[in-house]
C-alpha positions in Angstrom: -4.2 29.1 24.2 -1.2 30.9 25.9 -1.5 34.3 27.4 0.2 37.2 25.6 2.0 40.2 27.0 0.3 43.5 27.0 2.9 46.1 25.7 2.5 49.5 27.4 4.0 52.7 26.2 4.1 56.2 27.6 3.6 58.9 24.9 4.1 62.5 25.0 1.8 65.3 23.6 0.0 63.8 20.5 1.9 64.5 17.3 0.3 66.5 14.5 0.1 63.2 12.6 -1.7 61.5 15.4 -4.2 64.3 15.9 -4.9 64.4 12.2 -5.4 60.8 11.9 -7.7 60.6 14.9 -9.8 63.4 13.6 -9.9 61.8 10.1 -11.1 58.4 11.8 -13.6 60.2 13.9 -15.1 62.0 10.9 -15.5 58.7 9.0 -17.2 56.8 11.7 -20.5 57.3 10.2 -19.3 56.7 6.7 -17.9 53.3 7.8 -21.1 51.9 9.0 -23.6 53.6 6.5 -23.7 52.7 2.8 -22.5 55.5 0.5 -24.0 56.5 -2.8 -23.6 53.9 -5.4 -21.2 51.9 -3.3 -18.6 54.6 -3.3 -16.5 55.3 -0.1 -16.6 58.7 1.2 -13.8 61.1 0.3 -10.6 60.6 2.2 -9.8 64.3 1.5 -12.9 65.3 3.4 -12.0 62.9 6.2 -8.5 64.3 6.6 -9.8 68.0 6.6 -11.8 67.7 9.7 -10.6 70.4 12.0 -11.9 69.4 15.4 -9.5 66.6 16.7 -11.4 64.0 18.9 -9.5 61.2 20.6 -10.5 57.7 19.9 -8.9 54.3 20.3 -8.7 51.8 17.4 -6.8 48.8 16.3 -5.9 46.7 13.5 -5.0 42.9 13.2 -1.4 42.1 12.5 -1.6 38.5 11.4 -0.4 36.1 14.1 1.6 38.5 16.3 0.7 37.7 19.7 1.1 41.2 21.4 -1.2 43.9 22.3 -0.4 47.7 21.9 -1.9 50.3 24.0 -2.6 54.0 23.6 -1.6 56.6 26.0 -1.9 60.4 26.6 0.5 62.6 28.4 -1.2 61.9 31.7 -2.5 58.3 31.6 -1.8 54.9 30.0 -4.8 53.0 28.7 -4.9 49.5 27.4 -6.8 49.1 24.1 -9.1 46.0 23.7 -10.4 44.5 20.7 -13.7 42.6 20.4 -13.4 39.9 17.8 -16.6 40.8 16.2 -17.7 42.1 12.8 -18.6 45.5 14.1 -16.0 48.1 14.5 -16.7 50.0 17.7 -15.1 53.4 18.4 -14.3 53.9 22.0 -13.7 57.6 22.8 -10.9 57.5 25.3 -7.4 57.8 23.6 -5.5 58.5 20.5 -4.6 55.4 18.6 -1.2 54.2 19.1 0.4 52.7 16.2 2.0 49.2 16.9 1.6 45.5 17.1 -1.9 44.6 18.2 -3.1 41.4 19.9 -6.6 39.9 20.1 -8.5 40.0 23.4 -11.2 37.5 24.2 -14.1 39.2 26.2 -16.5 37.6 28.5 -19.8 38.7 30.0 -19.3 41.5 32.4 -16.0 42.7 31.0 -17.3 46.1 30.4 -17.7 46.7 34.2 -15.3 49.3 35.5 -12.2 47.8 37.1 -12.7 44.4 35.2 -9.5 43.4 33.4 -9.9 40.8 30.5 -7.4 38.2 29.8 -5.4 38.8 26.7 -5.2 35.6 24.6 -3.9 34.9 21.1 -6.5 33.8 18.7 -6.4 32.6 15.2 -8.7 34.7 13.0 -9.1 34.9 9.1 -6.6 37.5 7.9 -7.6 40.5 6.0 -6.2 40.9 2.6 -5.0 44.4 3.4 -1.6 44.7 5.3 -1.8 46.4 8.6 0.3 49.3 7.4 -0.6 51.8 10.1 2.5 50.9 11.9 4.6 52.0 9.1 3.3 55.5 9.2 4.3 55.9 12.9 7.5 57.4 14.4 8.5 54.2 16.2 9.2 50.7 14.7 7.1 47.7 15.9 8.7 45.7 18.7 8.6 42.0 18.0 8.5 39.0 20.3 11.7 38.4 22.5 12.9 35.6 20.3 13.8 38.0 17.7 16.3 39.7 20.0 17.9 36.3 20.5 17.9 35.8 16.8 19.7 39.0 16.1 22.2 38.2 18.8 23.0 34.8 17.2 23.5 36.2 13.7 26.3 38.6 14.8 27.7 36.8 17.8 31.5 36.9 17.6 31.6 39.3 14.5 30.7 42.5 16.4 34.0 44.3 15.6 34.0 43.2 11.9 30.4 44.3 11.8 31.1 47.8 13.2 34.0 48.2 10.6 31.8 47.0 7.8 29.0 49.4 8.8 31.4 52.4 8.5 32.5 51.1 4.9 28.9 50.6 3.9 27.8 54.1 5.0 30.8 55.7 3.1 29.8 53.7 0.0 26.2 54.5 0.3 26.8 58.2 0.7 28.7 58.2 -2.6 26.0 56.0 -4.1 23.2 58.3 -3.3 25.1 61.3 -4.7 25.6 59.3 -7.9 21.9 58.4 -8.2 20.8 61.9 -7.5 23.1 63.2 -10.2 22.2 60.6 -12.9 18.6 60.0 -12.2 16.5 58.1 -14.8 19.5 57.8 -17.1 20.8 54.9 -14.9 17.9 52.6 -16.1 18.9 50.8 -19.2 16.5 49.8 -22.1 16.7 47.3 -24.8 14.3 46.6 -27.7 12.8 43.2 -27.6 13.9 42.6 -31.1 17.5 43.0 -30.0 17.7 40.6 -27.2 19.5 38.1 -29.4 22.2 40.7 -30.4 25.2 40.2 -28.1 26.7 43.6 -28.9 23.6 45.2 -27.4 22.8 42.8 -24.7 26.2 43.1 -23.1 26.0 46.8 -22.0 22.3 46.3 -21.1 23.1 43.3 -18.9 26.0 45.2 -17.2 23.8 48.3 -16.4 20.9 46.0 -15.2 23.2 44.1 -12.8 24.8 47.4 -11.5 21.5 49.1 -10.9 19.1 46.3 -10.6 16.5 47.8 -13.0 15.9 47.4 -16.8 13.4 48.0 -19.4 12.6 45.7 -22.3 10.7 47.8 -25.0 7.9 46.4 -27.2 7.5 43.1 -25.7 3.8 43.0 -26.6 2.5 44.6 -29.8 0.6 47.7 -29.0 -2.6 46.5 -30.8 -2.6 43.4 -28.5 -2.3 45.5 -25.5 -5.1 47.9 -26.5 -7.4 45.0 -27.2 -6.6 43.4 -23.8 -7.5 46.6 -22.1 -10.9 46.8 -23.7 -11.5 43.1 -23.1 -10.6 43.6 -19.4 -12.9 46.6 -19.0 -15.8 44.4 -20.3 -14.9 41.6 -18.1 -14.8 43.9 -15.0 -18.2 45.6 -15.8 -20.1 42.4 -15.6 -22.2 41.8 -12.5 -20.2 40.2 -9.7 -18.8 40.9 -6.3 -15.1 42.2 -5.8 -12.9 43.0 -3.1 -12.0 46.6 -2.9 -8.2 47.5 -3.0 -6.3 48.4 0.2 -6.9 51.9 1.5 -3.2 52.8 1.2 -2.8 51.6 -2.4 -6.2 52.2 -4.1 -5.3 51.5 -7.6 -4.1 47.9 -6.9 -6.9 45.5 -7.4 -7.4 42.0 -6.2 -8.2 40.5 -9.6 -6.0 37.6 -10.9 -7.7 36.1 -14.0 -8.7 39.1 -16.1 -8.1 38.7 -19.8 -5.2 41.2 -19.7 -3.6 39.2 -16.9 -4.1 35.7 -18.5 -3.2 36.7 -21.9 0.0 38.5 -21.0 1.3 35.7 -18.8 0.9 33.2 -21.6 2.1 35.5 -24.4 5.2 34.0 -26.1 7.1 37.3 -26.2 6.6 37.8 -22.4 7.8 34.3 -21.7 10.9 34.9 -23.9 11.6 38.2 -22.3 11.5 36.6 -18.9 13.7 33.7 -20.1 16.2 36.3 -21.4 16.1 38.3 -18.2 16.7 35.3 -15.9 19.5 34.3 -18.1 21.5 37.2 -16.9 21.7 35.7 -13.4 25.0 34.0 -12.3 23.8 30.5 -12.3 26.0 27.4 -12.4 25.6 23.8 -13.3 24.7 22.6 -9.7 22.0 25.1 -9.2 18.7 23.2 -9.0 16.5 25.5 -11.1 15.7 25.9 -14.8 15.7 29.6 -15.9 14.8 28.5 -19.4 11.4 27.4 -18.2 9.6 30.6 -16.9 6.5 29.9 -15.0 3.5 32.1 -14.2 2.9 33.9 -10.8 -0.6 35.1 -10.5 -0.3 38.7 -9.1 -2.7 41.5 -9.0 -3.4 44.3 -11.6 -3.1 48.0 -11.3 -5.8 50.3 -12.7 -5.5 54.0 -12.2 -8.0 56.4 -13.7 -7.2 60.1 -14.6 -11.1 60.9 -14.9 -14.1 60.9 -12.6 -15.5 57.8 -14.1 -16.6 54.7 -12.1 -16.3 51.2 -13.2 -19.7 49.5 -13.0 -18.8 46.7 -10.6 -21.7 45.6 -8.5 -21.4 44.3 -4.8 -18.4 46.1 -3.6 -17.7 45.7 0.2 -18.1 48.7 2.4 -15.0 50.4 3.6 -14.0 49.3 7.2 -12.9 51.4 10.1 -9.3 50.1 9.4 -9.5 51.2 5.8 -10.4 54.6 7.0 -7.6 54.9 9.4 -5.1 53.7 6.8 -6.3 56.1 4.2 -6.3 58.9 6.7 -2.7 58.0 7.7 -1.6 57.9 4.0 -3.3 61.3 3.6 -1.8 63.0 6.6 1.8 61.4 6.4 4.5 62.8 4.4 6.9 60.1 5.2 8.7 58.4 2.4 7.9 54.6 2.5 9.3 52.1 -0.1 8.6 48.4 -0.1 10.8 45.4 -0.6 9.0 42.1 -1.7 9.7 38.5 -1.2 9.6 38.5 2.6 10.7 40.7 5.5 11.6 38.9 8.8 12.4 35.8 6.7 15.6 37.4 5.5 17.0 37.3 9.1 15.4 34.0 10.1 17.3 30.7 10.0 14.3 29.0 8.6 13.8 31.6 5.9 16.7 32.8 3.7 19.2 31.4 6.4 18.5 28.0 4.8 20.7 28.9 1.9 23.1 31.2 3.7 22.2 34.0 1.3 23.0 36.9 3.4 25.6 35.3 5.7 28.5 37.4 4.4 26.5 40.5 5.2 25.9 39.5 8.8 29.5 38.6 9.3 30.8 41.9 8.2 31.8 41.3 4.7 29.0 42.7 2.6 31.5 43.3 -0.2 31.6 39.6 -0.9 27.8 39.3 -1.2 26.7 38.5 -4.7 23.3 39.8 -5.3 23.0 38.0 -8.6 23.8 34.4 -7.4 20.5 32.5 -7.1 22.0 29.5 -5.2 21.1 30.9 -1.7 17.5 31.6 -2.9 16.5 28.3 -4.2 15.8 26.6 -0.9 14.7 29.8 1.1 11.3 30.2 2.5 10.1 33.7 1.9 6.7 33.3 3.5 7.1 31.8 7.0 3.9 33.4 8.2 1.4 32.6 5.4 0.8 36.4 5.1 -1.9 37.6 2.8 -0.1 38.9 -0.3 3.4 37.8 0.9 5.0 35.9 -2.0 5.7 32.1 -1.7 7.3 31.7 -5.0 11.0 32.2 -5.8 11.1 35.1 -8.3 14.3 36.4 -9.9 12.7 39.5 -11.1 9.8 41.7 -10.2 8.1 42.9 -13.4 5.3 45.1 -14.7 4.0 44.9 -18.2 2.5 48.3 -19.3 -0.7 47.9 -21.3 -1.2 51.7 -21.6 1.3 54.6 -21.8 2.6 55.2 -18.3 4.0 58.6 -17.7 6.9 59.0 -15.2 5.8 59.3 -11.6 3.6 56.2 -11.1 6.5 54.0 -9.8 9.9 54.9 -8.3 12.8 52.5 -7.6 16.1 52.6 -5.7 18.7 51.6 -8.1 21.2 50.0 -5.8 20.5 46.3 -5.2 23.7 45.4 -3.3 24.2 48.4 -1.1 20.6 49.1 -0.2 20.1 45.4 0.7 23.2 45.3 2.9 21.9 48.5 4.5 18.4 47.5 5.5 19.7 44.1 6.7 22.3 45.6 8.9 20.2 48.6 10.2 18.5 46.6 13.1 21.8 45.8 14.7 22.9 49.4 14.9 21.7 52.4 17.1 22.6 56.1 17.0 24.5 57.5 19.9 22.9 60.8 19.4 19.3 60.9 18.1 18.1 62.6 14.9 18.1 66.4 15.0 14.9 68.6 15.1 13.1 69.3 11.9 14.6 72.3 10.2 18.0 71.6 11.6 21.1 72.5 9.5 22.9 70.3 7.0 25.9 70.0 9.3 23.7 68.6 12.2 22.2 66.0 9.8 25.6 65.0 8.6 26.8 64.6 12.1 23.7 62.3 12.8 24.4 60.2 9.8 28.1 59.9 10.2 29.4 56.4 11.0 31.0 57.6 14.2 27.6 58.3 15.6 26.3 54.7 15.2 27.3 51.7 17.2 26.3 48.0 17.5 23.6 47.5 20.1 25.1 46.2 23.2 22.0 44.2 23.9 20.0 43.3 20.7 16.6 44.7 20.8 13.5 42.9 19.3 13.1 45.6 16.6 13.8 44.8 13.1 13.0 48.1 11.3 10.2 47.9 8.8 9.5 44.2 9.3 6.4 42.6 10.8 5.3 38.9 10.3 3.4 38.0 7.1 4.1 41.2 5.2 6.6 42.9 2.8 9.6 44.7 4.1 9.4 48.5 4.3 12.2 50.9 4.3 11.3 54.3 5.5 13.0 57.7 5.7 12.8 57.7 9.5 14.0 54.3 10.2 16.6 54.0 7.3 17.8 57.6 7.1 21.1 56.8 5.2 19.1 55.6 2.1 17.9 59.2 1.7 14.8 58.0 -0.1 13.9 61.7 -1.2 17.1 61.5 -3.4 17.7 57.8 -4.0 14.3 56.9 -5.5 14.2 57.4 -9.2 11.4 57.4 -11.7 11.7 55.2 -14.9 11.3 56.9 -18.3 7.9 56.8 -20.0 6.6 53.3 -20.7 4.9 52.6 -23.9 2.0 50.0 -24.2 3.7 46.7 -24.4 7.0 47.7 -22.5 8.2 45.5 -19.7 10.1 46.9 -16.7 11.9 44.4 -14.4 13.9 44.9 -11.2 15.8 42.9 -8.7 13.8 41.0 -6.0 15.6 42.7 -3.2 15.0 46.2 -4.8 13.1 48.9 -2.9 10.1 50.5 -4.9 7.3 52.8 -4.3 4.0 53.4 -6.1 2.4 56.8 -6.3 -0.6 57.0 -4.0 -1.8 60.3 -5.4 -5.3 58.7 -6.0 -6.1 57.8 -2.4 -8.3 60.9 -2.1 -10.8 59.6 -4.9 -12.9 56.6 -4.6 -11.6 53.1 -4.5 -13.2 51.8 -7.6 -11.4 51.0 -10.9 -12.6 53.5 -13.6 -13.2 52.9 -17.3 -14.9 54.7 -20.1 -18.0 52.7 -20.4 -19.3 54.0 -17.2 -18.3 57.7 -17.4 -20.3 58.9 -20.5 -19.1 59.9 -23.8 -17.0 62.9 -23.1 -13.5 62.7 -24.5 -11.8 63.6 -21.0 -13.6 60.7 -19.2 -12.2 57.6 -21.0 -8.6 57.6 -19.8 -7.4 54.5 -18.1 -4.0 53.4 -17.1 -3.4 49.6 -16.7 -0.5 47.7 -15.5 -0.2 43.9 -15.0 2.4 42.5 -12.4 4.4 40.0 -14.3 7.4 38.7 -12.3 10.0 36.4 -13.8 10.1 33.1 -11.9 12.1 30.0 -12.9 11.1 26.4 -12.5 12.3 24.9 -9.3 10.9 22.0 -7.1 9.5 24.5 -4.8 7.9 26.7 -7.4 6.3 23.6 -9.0 4.6 22.8 -5.7 3.2 26.4 -5.7 2.2 26.1 -9.3 0.0 23.0 -8.5 -1.9 25.1 -6.0 -2.2 28.1 -8.3 -3.4 25.9 -11.2 -6.3 24.7 -9.0 -7.1 28.5 -8.1 -7.0 29.3 -11.9 -9.4 26.4 -12.7 -11.8 27.4 -9.9 -11.6 31.2 -10.6 -10.2 31.8 -7.0 -7.5 34.3 -6.1 -3.9 33.4 -6.4 -2.8 31.3 -3.4 -0.7 34.0 -1.9 -3.7 36.3 -1.8 -6.2 33.7 -0.4 -4.3 32.5 2.7 -7.6 31.5 4.4 -8.5 29.3 1.5 -12.0 30.6 1.3 -11.8 32.0 -2.2 -12.6 35.5 -1.0 -12.9 37.7 -4.0 -13.6 34.7 -6.4 -13.9 35.4 -10.1 -15.7 32.2 -10.8 -19.0 33.9 -11.7 -17.3 36.4 -14.0 -18.6 36.5 -17.5 -15.9 35.8 -20.0 -13.4 34.3 -17.6 -10.6 32.7 -19.8 -9.9 29.1 -19.9 -7.2 26.6 -20.7 -8.3 26.8 -24.4 -7.7 30.6 -24.4 -4.2 30.0 -22.9 -3.3 27.6 -25.6 -4.5 30.0 -28.3 -2.2 32.7 -27.0 0.8 30.9 -25.8 0.6 27.3 -27.2 2.3 24.6 -25.3 4.7 26.8 -23.7 1.9 29.0 -22.3 0.2 25.9 -20.8 3.5 24.8 -19.3 4.1 28.1 -17.6 0.7 27.8 -16.0 1.2 24.1 -15.0 -1.4 22.9 -17.5 1.1 20.9 -19.6 4.2 18.8 -18.9 7.6 19.7 -19.9 9.1 17.5 -22.6 12.5 16.1 -21.8 12.9 14.0 -25.0 16.0 14.7 -27.1 15.5 17.7 -29.5 17.8 19.3 -32.0 19.9 22.1 -30.4 20.3 23.5 -33.8 16.6 23.7 -34.3 16.1 25.3 -30.9 18.7 28.0 -31.5 17.6 28.8 -35.2 13.8 28.7 -34.3 14.3 31.1 -31.4 16.4 33.4 -33.3 13.9 33.5 -36.2 11.2 34.2 -33.8 12.7 37.3 -32.5 14.3 38.8 -35.6 11.0 38.6 -37.5 8.9 39.7 -34.5 5.5 40.7 -35.8 3.3 43.6 -34.6 0.0 41.8 -35.1 -1.4 39.1 -32.9 -1.8 36.7 -36.0 1.8 36.8 -37.0 2.8 36.5 -33.4 0.8 33.4 -33.1 2.5 32.0 -36.1 5.9 32.8 -34.6 4.9 31.2 -31.3 3.7 28.0 -33.1 7.0 27.9 -35.0 9.0 28.1 -31.7 6.8 26.0 -29.7 8.4 22.6 -30.9 11.8 23.9 -30.1 10.9 25.1 -26.6 9.0 22.0 -25.6 12.4 21.2 -25.1 15.4 19.0 -24.4 17.1 20.1 -21.3 20.3 19.1 -22.9 19.9 21.7 -25.7 21.9 24.9 -25.4 20.2 28.2 -24.3 19.4 30.8 -26.7 21.3 33.6 -24.9 25.0 33.9 -25.9 26.0 36.9 -23.6 26.0 35.1 -20.2 28.5 35.5 -17.4 31.2 33.0 -17.6 29.9 31.3 -14.5 26.5 30.7 -16.0 25.3 27.4 -17.3 22.5 28.8 -19.4 24.8 29.2 -22.4 26.1 25.6 -22.2 24.1 22.5 -22.4 21.5 21.7 -19.9 22.8 19.9 -16.8 21.6 16.9 -14.9 20.5 19.3 -12.1 18.1 21.0 -14.5 16.8 17.8 -15.9 16.1 16.5 -12.4 14.2 19.8 -11.6 12.1 19.3 -14.8 11.4 15.6 -13.9 10.4 16.4 -10.3 8.1 19.3 -11.6 6.3 16.9 -14.0 5.8 14.4 -11.1 4.5 17.1 -8.9 2.1 18.5 -11.5 1.1 15.2 -13.2 1.4 12.4 -10.7 -0.9 10.1 -13.0 1.8 10.1 -15.5 3.9 7.1 -14.7 6.4 7.8 -17.4 7.8 10.7 -15.5 8.6 8.3 -12.6 10.2 5.7 -14.8 11.2 7.4 -18.0 13.6 4.6 -19.1 10.9 1.9 -19.1 8.5 4.1 -21.0 11.0 5.3 -23.5 13.3 2.3 -24.1 12.4 0.1 -27.1 12.0 -3.6 -26.7 15.4 -5.2 -27.1 15.9 -7.4 -30.1 17.0 -11.1 -29.9 20.5 -10.4 -31.2 20.9 -7.8 -28.6 19.8 -10.3 -25.9 22.3 -12.9 -27.2 25.1 -10.3 -27.0 24.1 -9.4 -23.5 24.1 -13.1 -22.5 27.6 -13.7 -24.1 29.0 -10.7 -22.2 27.6 -12.1 -18.9 29.1 -15.4 -19.6 32.5 -13.8 -20.4 32.3 -11.9 -17.0 31.7 -15.2 -15.2 34.7 -16.8 -16.8 36.9 -13.9 -15.9 35.6 -14.0 -12.3 36.2 -17.8 -12.0 39.7 -17.5 -13.5 40.5 -14.7 -11.0 39.2 -16.7 -8.0 41.3 -19.8 -9.1 44.5 -17.7 -9.3 43.9 -16.2 -5.9 43.2 -19.8 -4.6 46.5 -20.9 -6.1 48.5 -18.1 -4.6 47.0 -18.8 -1.2 48.0 -22.5 -1.6 51.6 -21.7 -2.6 52.0 -19.3 0.2 50.8 -21.9 2.9 53.2 -24.4 1.3 56.2 -22.1 1.7 55.2 -21.4 5.3 55.2 -25.2 6.1 58.6 -25.6 4.5 60.0 -22.8 6.6 58.7 -24.1 9.8 60.1 -27.6 9.0 63.6 -26.3 8.2 63.7 -24.3 11.4 62.8 -27.3 13.6 
């Protein structure tokens, strides 16, 4: 193993945040190692309220980043070492410095004074919680030196164009933020699920969604179904089993993947149809190797937020770690605005990531105006998870989505409705540095305007290794401190109230933020059955992450892994990067099976989970269109009628890729309104081969599907071959005669000349 550099920093007097976080961590040292009552972690509010700040040193793992951060006071610089053991030891020397942490290998005698250990990079099982401490700091994380070279290569020769484009971008962004602040939630369009076949209503909805990147489809799932799923999920989670507690910075997001609510919602025909409709709004063309008409499942987590003091009866919860305590304390003491962008972070700059398809090339060359946020071509071959990060998404998703199973009042989620400008900004931000730093807190508006003005920002002469808000293996963050022009306090908007069964979607490059108001309470999902019979104690909010993903060759490969995880009851592949099945739901009572998926979604639901092949045989385009239209126009409120409609549509959607799409309101570039293309058919064929390798008919469809030729047909074929042979012989004879005549003429000429 190679040595790693030890990064040393010099810090001034500890900030109020650092002091508060250190005090909180010290106060929780005993709570970390001692079991709490009924498995409930100690109150984070009590931790953060400790008044006597005591300096400590601590650290957290940052995946495979091979560097080590050190903590310093005003008078001394101290190297922090980490013992790779299961115990979390608190060393009372310094205040924890937030940064990239390496792993040191200790030997006997290393504790002796003056003995320096060698810092070595080690591979350890990754925690399921992201190391978000760095995102609460005041300085971004420095990365290995290769990222400085990467940044330099991306903009080499384009520096003047990049500087000019930065000025145009900041001007546009300033006007955009004012527009967002003035309009607020009214920018987010909504459409009833029963109207997604109405071109007159779809056209304005699609235009607004593509302008602001967010949309709500109302009433996708009948409210009765949603309520039944919530109750079924409560019972499922209250059975005796172990579970993985949520990350400390996001205590309402639970690492469950196969609860009844999740499995049933992913397979529901209305959800699949809403995803198909949403993906049809992208600007696809005939050469794109993806099939938006075949939505597939991505196993993501579930969000359960209680508004009561009840506790879900889940046995075997793990004790909070020292890292959890620090993260929770950081969240409690930090007032910084932090939003998240999914589908990779550093991958957006790396050649082996999104650089494969050149998705953001125009932005890096100083022409962000020509970047098309709704062209999927550059995303198809991209690798969005180069570092196998826990929770980082490996699947190509065209929309992030959440299905509300209960009423969700405004405030739980906030989004930045500017997919083009915000993306161009956070991609270009690492290349620029301010000439004059930010003004002190409490400065006048004029001082802040001067700081944000384009004239105060210049392209770095020597590109640093910093990419703001990005660390390997984790989602991109945008923060108020590192991305000041986004003005997150003004640009993040709250969607309107979501009713049970509503489906909200947003662009995969969109920044969003979930409320963490519940971090002061315990980290256990809470339901009614464990809280008593009081009317104020049975309030539960439940959301299911339901992104929209098309069928591609890469997605089919991921789907094969995910199918195995489902059958075993293991977490989704992106959340089990060690392959150990940590947090397995295999022993859960009531875990749903393939049979349950078939009952909910029929053949289409099984296909979305990779449990049934897609049918490429010829189908009637008219039947497909009429069946789909009939299904939506007569959308039922009960599960039984929904199942009947699903069965009626199932035959049409087992479907011929040559049949026309349901949507009639696509962009003129799109192929989804036209007949399916050869590229789409090839994607389906490859997906069937990947998922069902024992089905030889997918390898040789002509042999399997062609009827045995008749004797008459064989005679005709032989006659055609004989005719071709005659023509070939005649042509050869004519050419031979021409050559002979030409030779005779040449001989005659030479004879006369002599």
